[in-house]
Phi, psi and omega in degrees: 000139172265110178302136185216041182293343182258012178302325180214136178287345184267345190203125173295130184225131173259146178230128175245127180207153173066030180294334177255012176061027175246157177300142180294139179263358179169177182241131175243129174264126180259127177253109182287163174276176181066050191288346179250016179292171178274357181275094183275006178249009189303323182298339182288346178236339191295331184279353185299320182294319179294322181296333181290329181264348178230063186290347179281349185252154167274124180257122176255118186242103183274170182241132172238148179193159176049230181281347179270061183271180188296326187269055176224125179306327181292327177292317179294323177296319178296323177295316177297324176298321178295321177292326174299316180295319177298319178300319179294320180296316184270359178055042179208129182298142174256095185257336182223135181224167169242158185232136175226131179220147177237145181057229179285355168296335176295331174296328176295325177298315179292318181298316179295323178299330179278318192243346182288162186256359183254153176293140182246127181270305183229149174224135173233126181242115188249134177050056189246165172204112189264010187300332180297342178272347179130177176302143187302315182296323179293315179297312184292339183285353182284129191304322185294345181271357190270007177241143181093161185273142175240132169227129174254136177238120189223151183238150180280350179245028180289119185285341182256323184236086182304143184299328182294341176260314188287319185295315177301323178298315181296315181298319179292321177299310182299324180295331187255349186281347173058041175208185180288114186213129178218165179237126171255122185239129177244114182303332179266000186297134180260180185281323194278153181305323184302323179296312184291321178297322184275334189241334184225035180303328182299329180293332177280312183296327182303319181299322185272004176263354182272000000 
């Protein structure tokens, strides 16, 4: 891991890169869950698990907490400032990124898609439920969301977001977003990252092999 607490004065950010000692093939922003917790340093450790399964990528793991949660334009602006700083450090522009979020971190994926300034290639939303942002068709109808790939990964044993509520929202979103969007559903799937990392890692890696 490359310590990167100073990437942005507004937000603690962890960066993992070069774990396999090869040049990075791209940048993935990881949006952790528990976005309103009191742990404002969460991003400094949260990206480590994702970096283990995607060692070819630079993982940027930002921190959200308290009122500075993901669905705030100022939080997304701070994240873009951190990416600007990373670009200056590596002396290479960061023009295109991919986004991965779990639980309410998936709301961060949608929020960045709405307010962020960079082109988005891939998005993966794990154990998510977007109803707090509005009806699925209304959210998906916004023009800025219609470019780039969307993948939702959802489980039938999710303790926080039951499938009977979350899956219809996702299906309606995919129907209306007018771009490549799919849902991978595991009837035994649980809420936490550990389940998906151990049992359905292929659903994550598949997106980044295209």
